C-alpha positions, 0 to 999 in steps of 0.5 A, a space after each residue: 552490539 554491546 549495551 553501551 554501543 546501543 544506548 550511545 547510538 540511541 542517543 545520537 540518533 534521537 537528537 539527529 532525528 529530523 522527525 524529533 527536530 525540536 532539540 535540533 532547532 534548540 541547538 541551532 538557536 543556541 548557536 546562531 549568534 556565533 561564528 566558527 572562530 568563536 567555537 570555544 564560546 559554543 563549546 561552553 554553551 553546549 557544555 552548559 546544556 549537556 549539564 542541564 539535560 543530563 541532570 534532569 535526564 538522570 533524575 527522571 530516568 531514576 524516578 527521583 523527579 516526575 513531571 507531566 509529559 504533556 507540560 514538558 512537550 509544551 515547554 521544549 518549544 517554549 524554550 526554543 522560542 525564548 532563545 530565538 527571540 532573545 537572539 533577534 533582540 540582541 541586534 548588533 550586540 551579538 555574541 558579546 560577553 554580557 550576552 554570552 553569560 545569558 546565553 549560558 544561563 539559557 543553555 543550562 536552564 533549558 537543558 533541565 527542561 529538554 533532559 526531562 524530554 529526553 527521559 520520556 524517549 529513554 524510559 521507553 527504551 530501557 530494559 529492566 537490567 541492572 546496568 542502567 547507569 551505563 545505558 544512562 551515560 552511554 545515551 548522554 554521550 550519544 546526545 552530545 555527539 549529536 549536538 556537536 554534529 549539529 553545532 559544527 553544521 550550524 557553525 559551517 553554514 554560518 561561516 559559508 553565509 557570512 565568510 564566503 557569501 560575504 553576508 551580514 553576521 547580523 542578518 544570518 542571525 536574524 534570518 535563522 533565529 526568525 525561522 527557528 522562532 516561527 517553527 517554535 510557535 507552531 510547535 507550541 500551538 501543536 503541543 499546548 496542554 490545556 
């Protein structure tokens, strides 16, 4: 297996790892407002998240920025909680253009924080060879594929619940976002750094 394949696989497995479900929760919270037919909006949303986490992942792995690991581990569930609560407060407005712009901002800004969290994992895996940029690129591509899988599963479940079972879209959002917010509170308590 080449270095590229190895780090691609590490990135995909990292975001899909159920034991590190915080990133899964964040992507689910980002997508909770959307339905399958809004896939273009979700694509832009996930791309904004990818841009954010790719930037800080690269800067942190290259030691251009250094942030307290405990602080980042606390801030990740904070981003999940804020995203989920924002979804809940949107009520019937769900994914209109004004809310969509706020979602894109959250995805980009909170992606910066998640990238620093990814860097803690990636730094522990990197060797001392000179192919750092290839490894970083492959890891990011793996993360992106993992995110797309999470998005597709979330949108499919939304379709089943709202389209097939006929449940209200607002109720889907409220249940998913409330559950994510509840887990985020537990994670914040567990990772508090003071």
